[in-house]
N, C-alpha and C positions, 0 to 999 in steps of 0.2 A: 504494500500500500504506500502511496506517495504521501509524505508528510505535508502538513500545512503550517505556514508561518504566519503568526498573528502579530499585529501591531495595534496597541490601544493607546490613543493619545487623548489626554485630558487637557483642555485649555480653560483656564480659570482666571477671572478678573474679579478682584476683591472689592472693587468700588461699586456699591449698590446704586450709584447715581447714573451709571451707564445703562441706557435702555436696551431692550431686546433688539430693536432694529439696528441700532448703532453697533451692538455686540456682533450680530450676525454679519453686518457689512464689513466690520474690521477683520474678522477671522476668515471670511469667505475666500480670499485669495490662497490662504494656507490649506483650506479644505480642498481646493482645486488640485493642489499638488498630489494629495492622497488619492483623489478620484482618478487623476491621470495615471498614476502608478497602477492602480487597480484595473483601469481600462486597458492597460498593456497586456493583461492576462485574461480578463473576461469582461463582459458588458455590464455586470452589476456594479452600481456605485457603492461607495463605502456606507456603512451604517453610521449615521450621526444622530445623537440625541442631545437636545438642549435642555438645560435645567435652570429654572428661574431662581432669583435670589431667595434665600431663606435665612433663618436665624440659627446659628450654631454657636454654642457656648456663650450665649448672650450677645453675640456680635452678628450684625447683618452682613451677609456675603453678597457678592454680585453674581452675574450670569456665568454659567459654565457650559462646556460642551464636551461630549465624549465621542470620539470617532474610532470605529473598529474596522480594521482592514485585515482580511485573511486571504492568503494566496497559497495555493497548493502547487508545489514544484518538487523536483527531485532534490536529493541531499546536496549535491555539488552546487546547483543553482540557488539553493536555499541559503548557502553561506554568503553568496553575493547579494542576495535579496536582503539578508539581515544587515549587511553593510549599507545598502541603499536606504533601508528603513532608518538607520541611525543618522545618515546624512540628511534625510528629509526632516527629521526631528530637530537637528541642529539648525537647519534653515528656518524652520518655524520659530524656534527660540530667537534667532536673530531678527526675524521680521516682526515679532511681537514682544519687544523688550519689556513692556509694562505688564505683561501677562505671565501667569505661572503656567508652565508647560510640563506635564508629566507624561512619561512614555513607558510602556511595558512591552517587552518582546517575548514571544513564546513560540516554541516549536511543539506542534500538536501531532501526535501519532494516533491514527484511528486504526482499529483492528476489526 
């Protein structure tokens, strides 16, 4: 079975004064990078979920988004894909300096 390589990217903005439309417009170019990478392997776009501000530990948080990208390729190509995932995350961090960007990489084996 061919393994799948998953990338989960969380983009968080801690300022509750930024509205949903502004948040989506600001991060949209970065989400296009992830969709473009996914599109090189299949036609399904990345799964993106948006989360409104809420109160955590007595502090109001801002908008956040989670993007999940999963691509199934062979082991050798997967190593290159992992490096590409890391490069795209670094690019997102550079383009969104005022945002917190968290990324998680995983290799999934299905049997």
